[in-house]
C-alpha positions as CSV (number, residue, x, y, z in Angstrom):
1,M,-20.3,-2.0,60.6
2,S,-18.6,1.3,59.4
3,E,-20.8,4.0,58.0
4,H,-18.8,4.1,54.8
5,R,-19.3,0.4,54.1
6,L,-23.1,0.8,54.8
7,E,-23.2,3.7,52.3
8,R,-21.3,1.7,49.7
9,L,-23.6,-1.3,50.1
10,G,-26.7,1.0,49.9
11,E,-25.3,2.5,46.7
12,Q,-24.6,-0.9,45.2
13,I,-28.2,-2.1,46.1
14,R,-29.6,1.1,44.6
15,E,-27.7,0.6,41.3
16,E,-28.7,-3.0,41.0
17,I,-32.4,-2.4,41.6
18,S,-32.3,0.5,39.2
19,T,-30.7,-1.7,36.6
20,M,-33.3,-4.4,37.1
21,I,-36.1,-1.9,36.7
22,L,-34.6,-0.4,33.5
23,R,-33.9,-3.9,32.0
24,Q,-37.5,-4.9,32.9
25,Q,-36.3,-7.9,34.8
26,I,-39.1,-7.4,37.3
27,K,-42.1,-8.8,35.5
28,D,-44.8,-7.2,37.6
29,P,-46.8,-5.0,35.3
30,R,-47.1,-2.3,38.1
31,V,-43.4,-1.7,38.0
32,S,-42.8,1.0,35.5
33,T,-39.4,2.0,34.0
34,F,-40.4,5.5,35.2
35,L,-39.7,4.5,38.8
36,S,-36.5,5.9,40.2
37,I,-34.5,4.5,43.1
38,N,-33.1,7.6,44.9
39,R,-31.3,6.0,47.9
40,V,-31.1,3.0,50.1
41,E,-30.5,3.1,53.8
42,V,-29.1,-0.1,55.2
43,S,-29.4,-0.9,59.0
44,R,-26.2,-1.4,60.9
45,D,-26.8,-5.1,61.4
46,L,-27.6,-5.6,57.7
47,A,-31.0,-7.0,58.6
48,Y,-33.0,-4.3,56.8
49,A,-32.7,-1.9,53.9
50,K,-35.2,0.9,53.2
51,V,-35.4,1.6,49.5
52,Y,-36.6,5.1,48.6
53,V,-38.6,5.2,45.3
54,S,-39.8,8.2,43.4
55,S,-41.4,8.9,40.1
56,F,-42.7,11.8,38.0
57,M,-45.9,9.9,37.4
58,N,-48.9,10.7,39.5
59,A,-49.1,9.6,43.2
60,K,-51.5,6.7,42.5
61,Q,-49.2,5.2,39.8
62,T,-46.2,5.6,42.0
63,Q,-47.9,3.8,44.8
64,L,-48.9,1.0,42.5
65,G,-45.3,0.7,41.4
66,I,-44.1,0.5,45.0
67,K,-46.7,-2.2,45.7
68,G,-45.3,-4.1,42.6
69,L,-41.7,-3.7,44.0
70,E,-42.9,-5.0,47.4
71,S,-44.5,-8.0,45.8
72,A,-41.3,-8.7,43.9
73,A,-39.0,-8.1,46.9
74,G,-38.2,-11.8,47.3
75,F,-37.1,-12.1,43.7
76,I,-35.1,-8.8,44.0
77,Q,-33.4,-10.0,47.2
78,S,-32.5,-13.4,45.8
79,T,-31.1,-11.9,42.6
80,L,-29.1,-9.3,44.5
81,S,-27.8,-11.7,47.1
82,K,-26.3,-13.8,44.3
83,K,-24.6,-10.8,42.8
84,L,-23.4,-9.0,45.9
85,R,-22.4,-12.2,47.8
86,L,-23.3,-11.2,51.4
87,R,-23.6,-13.6,54.2
88,Q,-26.9,-12.1,55.2
89,F,-28.8,-10.0,52.7
90,P,-31.0,-7.3,54.1
91,H,-34.8,-7.5,54.0
92,L,-36.0,-4.8,51.5
93,S,-38.8,-2.5,52.2
94,F,-39.9,0.1,49.6
95,V,-41.0,3.6,50.6
96,E,-42.2,6.5,48.5
97,D,-39.6,9.3,48.4
98,K,-41.4,12.6,48.2
99,S,-38.3,14.7,48.6
100,I,-38.0,15.5,44.9
101,K,-41.6,16.7,44.6
102,E,-41.3,18.6,47.8
103,G,-38.1,20.2,46.5
104,I,-39.8,21.3,43.3
105,A,-42.7,22.7,45.2
106,M,-40.3,24.6,47.5
107,V,-38.5,26.1,44.4
108,H,-41.9,27.2,43.0
109,K,-42.8,28.9,46.3
110,L,-39.5,30.7,46.4
111,E,-39.9,31.9,42.8
112,A,-43.4,33.2,43.7
113,I,-42.0,35.0,46.7
114,V,-39.2,36.6,44.6
115,A,-41.8,37.7,42.0
116,Q,-44.0,39.1,44.6
117,D,-41.1,41.0,46.2
118,Q,-40.1,42.4,42.8
119,A,-43.7,43.5,42.1
120,V,-44.0,45.3,45.5
121,A,-40.6,46.9,45.0
122,A,-41.6,48.1,41.6
123,N,-44.8,49.7,42.9
124,A,-43.2,51.2,46.0
125,A,-40.3,52.8,44.1
126,P,-41.2,56.3,42.8
127,S,-40.8,56.6,39.1
128,D,-38.4,58.9,37.4
129,A,-41.2,61.3,36.4
130,D,-42.3,61.6,40.1
131,K,-38.7,62.4,41.1
132,A,-38.4,65.1,38.5
133,T,-41.7,66.8,39.6
134,E,-40.6,66.6,43.2
135,G,-37.3,68.2,42.4
136,S,-38.9,71.1,40.5
137,S,-41.4,71.8,43.2
138,E,-38.7,72.2,45.8
139,N,-36.9,74.9,43.9
């Protein structure tokens, strides 16, 4: 199957699951509306789809939400297979997507490095008063 079609199907599945979460159609109490479906990777043979889930909640609550989605996977698959009309609907597996949190941590590290570099540069550069005294002592 073409890559473009797999990407389109993954995007449709992502949108539908996100909508189900927002409309609270998944009745499991562990599934919070704060869960976010970032992307879906569909295998070439359409047998499996890996659903990447993230949240700004703590890690324990995110894991509980993923377990809730896993337990509701049959319901989600049957609902989506009726909407998307595929001959064979992929088996869904839910995985925590840590890329957003890792990206935020990376930005914080880069900001700290920039601040540290600016502090070192400010301490290393001679002040204007030092330059003036150096110039007068040379004459």
